[in-house]
C-alpha positions in Angstrom: 130.7 118.2 121.3 133.2 121.3 120.6 131.4 123.4 123.2 131.5 120.7 125.8 135.2 120.3 125.3 135.8 124.0 125.4 133.9 124.3 128.7 135.8 121.3 130.2 139.2 122.6 129.3 138.2 126.2 130.7 137.0 124.7 133.9 140.2 122.7 134.3 142.4 125.6 133.6 140.7 127.7 136.2 141.2 124.8 138.5 144.9 124.6 137.9 145.2 128.4 138.4 143.5 128.2 141.9 145.9 125.3 142.7 148.9 127.7 142.3 147.5 130.0 144.9 146.9 127.4 147.5 149.3 126.0 150.0 151.2 122.5 149.7 149.2 121.2 152.7 145.8 122.2 151.2 146.8 120.5 147.9 147.8 117.3 149.7 144.5 117.2 151.6 142.6 117.8 148.5 144.4 115.0 146.6 143.5 112.5 149.5 139.9 113.5 149.3 139.8 113.2 145.4 141.6 109.8 145.6 139.0 108.7 148.3 136.1 109.8 146.2 137.4 107.8 143.2 137.9 104.6 145.3 134.3 105.0 146.5 133.0 105.4 143.0 135.0 102.4 141.7 133.3 100.3 144.2 129.9 101.5 143.0 130.4 101.9 139.3 132.0 99.1 137.3 131.8 100.8 133.9 131.7 104.6 133.9 129.7 106.4 131.1 132.1 108.9 129.6 131.3 111.7 127.2 133.5 112.1 124.0 134.8 115.3 125.7 135.8 113.3 128.8 137.7 110.8 126.6 139.6 113.6 124.8 140.6 115.4 127.9 141.9 112.2 129.6 143.8 111.2 126.5 145.4 114.7 126.2 146.4 114.6 129.9 147.9 111.2 129.7 150.7 112.7 127.5 151.7 115.0 130.3 151.6 112.3 133.0 154.5 109.8 133.4 153.5 106.2 132.3 154.2 105.1 135.9 151.5 107.3 137.1 148.8 106.0 134.8 147.3 104.0 137.6 145.3 107.0 138.7 143.1 106.7 135.7 139.9 104.7 136.3 140.3 103.0 132.9 143.2 100.6 131.7 146.3 102.2 130.1 145.3 100.4 126.8 142.0 102.4 126.7 143.8 105.6 127.2 146.1 104.9 124.2 143.2 103.7 122.1 141.4 107.0 122.8 144.6 109.0 121.9 144.9 107.1 118.6 141.3 107.9 117.8 141.7 111.6 118.5 144.8 111.6 116.2 143.0 109.7 113.5 139.9 112.1 113.6 142.3 115.1 113.2 144.2 113.6 110.3 141.3 111.8 108.4 139.4 113.6 105.7 135.7 113.2 105.3 134.8 110.0 103.5 132.7 110.3 100.4 130.5 107.5 99.4 131.4 106.1 96.0 129.1 104.5 93.3 125.7 105.5 91.9 123.3 107.6 93.8 120.5 105.8 95.5 117.1 105.4 93.9 114.2 107.4 95.4 111.3 105.9 97.1 108.8 107.3 94.5 110.7 105.5 91.7 110.8 102.3 93.5 107.1 102.5 94.1 106.6 103.3 90.5 108.5 100.2 89.3 106.6 97.9 91.8 103.3 99.4 90.4 104.3 98.8 86.8 105.2 95.2 87.8 101.8 94.6 89.7 99.8 96.0 86.8 101.6 94.3 84.0 102.4 90.6 85.1 104.1 89.8 81.6 106.7 92.7 81.7 110.3 92.0 82.6 112.8 94.3 84.0 113.8 95.5 80.6 110.3 96.2 79.5 109.7 98.2 82.6 113.0 100.1 82.1 111.7 101.1 78.5 108.3 102.3 79.9 110.3 104.4 82.5 112.4 105.9 79.8 109.3 106.8 78.0 108.1 108.6 81.2 111.4 110.5 81.5 113.2 108.4 84.1 116.8 107.7 83.1 117.2 104.2 84.9 119.5 101.4 83.9 117.9 97.8 83.5 120.2 96.4 86.2 118.7 99.0 88.7 115.1 97.8 87.9 116.1 94.3 88.2 117.7 95.1 91.6 114.5 96.8 92.9 112.5 93.8 91.8 114.9 91.3 93.3 114.9 93.1 96.7 111.1 93.3 96.7 110.9 89.6 96.2 109.2 89.9 92.9 109.5 86.8 90.7 110.5 87.0 87.0 108.0 87.7 84.4 107.4 84.1 83.1 106.5 83.1 86.7 104.2 86.2 87.2 102.5 85.8 83.8 101.0 82.5 84.5 97.3 83.1 85.3 95.7 81.7 88.3 92.3 80.2 88.1 90.8 83.3 89.9 92.3 85.8 87.4 91.3 83.5 84.5 87.7 83.4 85.7 87.5 87.2 86.2 88.7 87.9 82.7 86.0 85.5 81.4 83.2 87.0 83.4 83.5 90.3 81.5 82.0 88.4 78.4 79.3 86.4 80.2 75.6 87.1 80.9 73.5 84.9 83.1 69.6 84.7 83.1 67.0 83.0 85.3 63.4 83.0 86.6 62.1 83.3 90.1 58.5 83.3 91.5 56.6 85.5 93.8 53.3 84.5 95.3 50.7 87.4 95.7 48.2 87.9 98.5 45.7 86.0 96.4 48.0 83.1 96.1 48.6 83.7 92.4 52.2 82.9 91.1 54.0 85.6 89.2 57.2 84.7 87.2 60.2 87.2 87.2 62.8 87.3 84.4 66.1 88.9 84.9 69.6 88.9 83.5 72.8 89.8 85.4 76.3 90.8 84.1 78.8 88.4 85.8 81.7 90.9 85.8 80.0 94.0 87.1 77.0 92.1 88.9 74.7 94.7 87.2 71.1 93.3 87.0 68.7 93.9 84.1 65.1 93.5 85.3 63.3 92.2 82.1 59.7 91.8 83.3 57.1 89.9 85.2 54.1 87.9 84.0 51.7 85.1 85.2 52.1 83.3 82.0 55.7 83.1 80.8 55.0 82.0 77.2 57.8 81.5 74.5 56.7 84.6 72.7 56.8 86.7 75.9 60.3 85.4 76.8 61.6 86.0 73.3 60.3 89.6 73.4 62.1 90.2 76.5 65.4 89.0 75.1 65.0 91.5 72.2 64.3 94.3 74.6 67.4 93.4 76.5 69.6 93.7 73.4 68.0 96.9 72.5 68.8 98.3 76.1 72.3 97.0 75.7 72.9 98.6 72.4 76.5 98.7 71.6 77.6 97.0 74.8 75.9 93.8 73.6 79.0 93.2 71.4 81.3 92.6 74.4 79.4 89.5 75.5 80.0 86.1 74.2 78.2 83.7 76.5 74.8 83.4 78.1 74.3 81.0 81.0 70.8 79.6 81.5 69.3 76.6 83.0 67.2 73.8 81.1 63.9 75.4 82.0 61.4 74.6 79.1 60.4 78.3 79.1 63.6 79.2 77.5 62.5 78.3 73.9 64.5 77.9 70.8 63.4 81.6 69.6 64.8 82.8 72.9 68.3 81.4 72.1 68.3 82.6 68.4 68.0 86.3 69.8 71.4 85.8 71.5 73.0 83.6 68.9 72.2 86.1 66.2 74.0 88.6 68.4 77.3 86.6 68.3 76.7 84.9 71.8 76.8 81.2 72.6 74.2 79.6 74.9 75.7 77.6 77.9 73.1 75.4 79.4 73.7 74.2 83.0 73.7 70.6 84.0 70.4 69.2 85.4 69.6 69.9 89.0 72.8 71.9 89.5 71.8 75.4 90.9 75.4 76.2 91.7 76.3 76.2 88.0 74.4 79.5 88.0 75.4 80.5 91.4 75.4 84.4 90.8 72.0 84.4 89.6 70.9 82.3 92.6 72.7 84.6 94.9 70.9 87.7 93.5 67.4 85.9 93.9 68.3 85.3 97.5 69.3 89.0 98.1 66.0 90.1 96.3 63.9 87.7 98.5 65.5 88.6 101.8 65.7 92.5 101.3 62.5 93.1 99.2 59.8 90.6 98.2 59.7 88.5 101.5 59.0 91.7 103.5 56.1 92.8 101.3 52.6 91.6 100.4 52.3 91.7 96.7 48.9 92.6 95.2 49.6 91.9 91.6 51.8 92.2 88.5 51.8 95.9 88.4 52.7 96.1 92.1 55.6 93.6 91.7 56.8 95.4 88.6 57.0 98.7 90.5 58.6 97.1 93.6 61.3 95.2 91.7 62.1 98.2 89.5 62.8 100.2 92.6 65.0 97.5 94.2 67.0 97.0 91.0 67.7 100.7 90.8 68.8 100.5 94.5 70.9 97.3 93.8 72.7 98.8 90.7 73.2 102.3 91.8 73.7 102.3 95.5 73.8 98.9 97.3 77.5 98.1 98.2 78.8 94.8 96.9 81.6 93.0 98.6 83.1 91.4 95.5 83.4 94.9 94.0 85.2 96.5 96.8 82.0 97.8 98.6 80.9 99.7 95.4 77.6 99.3 93.8 77.6 97.6 90.3 77.1 101.0 88.4 80.1 102.5 90.2 82.4 99.5 90.5 85.3 101.5 89.2 84.7 104.6 91.1 87.2 106.4 93.4 86.6 105.9 97.0 85.1 109.1 98.4 87.1 111.2 100.9 86.8 110.1 104.6 84.1 112.1 106.3 84.8 113.9 109.7 83.3 111.7 112.4 82.0 114.7 114.1 79.9 115.8 111.0 76.4 114.8 111.3 75.4 115.8 107.7 74.2 112.5 106.6 70.8 112.4 104.9 68.5 109.2 104.7 66.7 108.5 101.4 64.0 106.0 102.1 63.0 103.4 99.3 59.8 101.6 99.1 58.3 103.5 102.0 61.4 102.9 104.2 61.8 99.2 103.6 65.2 100.1 102.4 67.3 103.1 103.1 70.1 104.9 101.2 72.5 107.3 103.0 74.2 110.3 101.5 76.4 113.2 102.7 74.5 116.4 102.8 75.6 118.9 100.3 
């Protein structure tokens, strides 16, 4: 604006110098032309758009023009006086310095909200103490203000568990087991026994047999606890139906490991819905698309499918991660122009896995 004002003043100073060199008649004619142009512009423009330099120049010239001649301005006299008062105020006023505490940075606000989301039972003072341990000198009132502006409820309201959160916590301690059957080419029925972890959806394929005796089922339970090893201590419940194949010795294997047996109500498959869901996936994606020749064939097919299911197949409930990588970090987004994707066929191409080429 300063350069614009200097240019305007210079241009008008040169104009005044040129007027002194002209005759009186030429000045009168030029004044008539300028007044007529102003009258035409007033008819076309109801509110002219003035720059700050224009306002400053008109306000300064108004001090050299008698009040009776102020009618030549295309603005009201009150507007000219207001412009002059603003010009004086801008000259006499010192820069205003904002008082109070400095504003909180965006990173700190995001950290406060992150701690709040990850710890529902923490209040603003508990969060302030955690921030102090991290090296952030923040007052409790500042933390409270950040939470209040974000619309976050106080800790007593946030700490109350919803049913979804309650069941998710309980799922980490629950196993579920079930049988399903597969008919071979020779129309012989084979029984498949499996166990699934409700939290991670990881499937344990225990075995296949044409004659699921009590001794066989009990031995598969022992094999499962051997495979789980130290992880078996984290489980507290085993869900199973009331099938007579689950004999008392089968239950004793798990109760000896500190688990409680939960039997589903009669004729209530939804009480063991996660197992039923996995059986549906295994049938649609694998066994219903193959002709099974016998126990050895089915054992190899299901072992390959379970490896694919646990290690690669994305699961919606796990954020599109496979069960064995449910807590993995999302891989970087690949370039859409890159065609380095490789296919790994499973079961002769019945199922495919895709990986980025190294």
